[in-house]
C-alpha positions, 0 to 999 in steps of 0.5 A, a space after each residue: 948110153 948111146 951117142 945119138 941119145 947123148 947128143 939129143 940130150 945135150 941139144 935139149 939142155 942147150 935149148 933150155 939152158 935159160 930155163 934150167 938156170 932160172 930153176 936152179 937159181 930159184 932153188 938156191 934162193 929157196 934153200 937159202 931162205 929156209 936155212 935163214 928163217 927161224 923155226 916157228 915159235 913154241 905154242 901152248 894149248 889153251 881153252 877158248 870159248 867156242 861161241 859167245 858165252 853169257 855169265 852165270 853158269 858153268 860152260 859145257 863141253 860144246 862151249 869150249 875149243 882148244 887153240 894153240 897160242 905162242 908161249 909169249 902171248 899166253 895170258 896169265 891163268 890160262 886154262 889148259 885142255 882137261 881142266 874141270 870146269 863143271 863146277 866153275 861159274 862164269 862171272 860174266 860174258 865171254 866172246 867167241 875165241 877168247 882164251 879162258 883164264 881163272 879170272 873169268 870164273 867165280 873163285 872159291 874166295 868170292 863165296 862166303 864159307 858154306 855158300 854156293 853160286 846159284 842162278 835164280 831166274 827173276 820173273 821180271 827181266 826189267 827189274 834186273 837192270 837195277 842190280 849190280 854185282 855185289 848188291 844184296 837182295 831179298 827173294 820172294 815167291 809169288 803165285 797167281 792165286 788171288 789173295 796169296 801173299 808172297 813167300 819170303 825165300 831168302 834175306 840179304 843174299 849177295 849178287 855174284 853175277 848178272 849174265 847177259 841176256 840171250 835168246 832162249 831156246 826153251 821159251 823161258 822168260 825173265 832173267 838170270 841172277 847168280 847169287 851166293 846162298 847156303 844149301 837150305 836156301 838154294 833148296 827152298 828157291 829151287 822148289 819155289 821156282 817150279 811153281 811160283 814167280 820169283 822177285 826181289 827187293 834191294 836191301 841195305 848193305 850192312 857189311 
């Protein structure tokens, strides 16, 4: 390097020595803090609700998202990505962003042997406000034909869940009630729901 250029650089350094000293000090502080800062805590990927969900039905893929939580705050029974939820019915409403756990779903132990969770749309939504989870009800199908008597569909089926009402995108009226029933009863209810209005009567709990 030629002497004129070297002298020019030395003058520049003297002229900006305070600035250079400040930059060096800041770099030293940053390096020190980086060395002393603990590494980020390990995280675990879990499933969470992508939006507010009502109970009484299995969540669809669009209802779920994956979030990463620190290992120490992951709730017990948290569901991991890849869990099969196609046949697991939500027992109640879930808020958007809430991690999903096994406790949020109806478990096989909650169903009597040979029975399945089935959502029934009751024609009069106001009537469902009388129900509580665990109630036993008789179900009836009624048509609009004058003189036709209501048809009994099921006796003493147990209420498993009462999904929160939400705005319908299909124009459907009434309210959903999730019951425990056998295959034959479910088939009978499904057939009647296509052509009749479903109602219920509370029955004494004889268990």
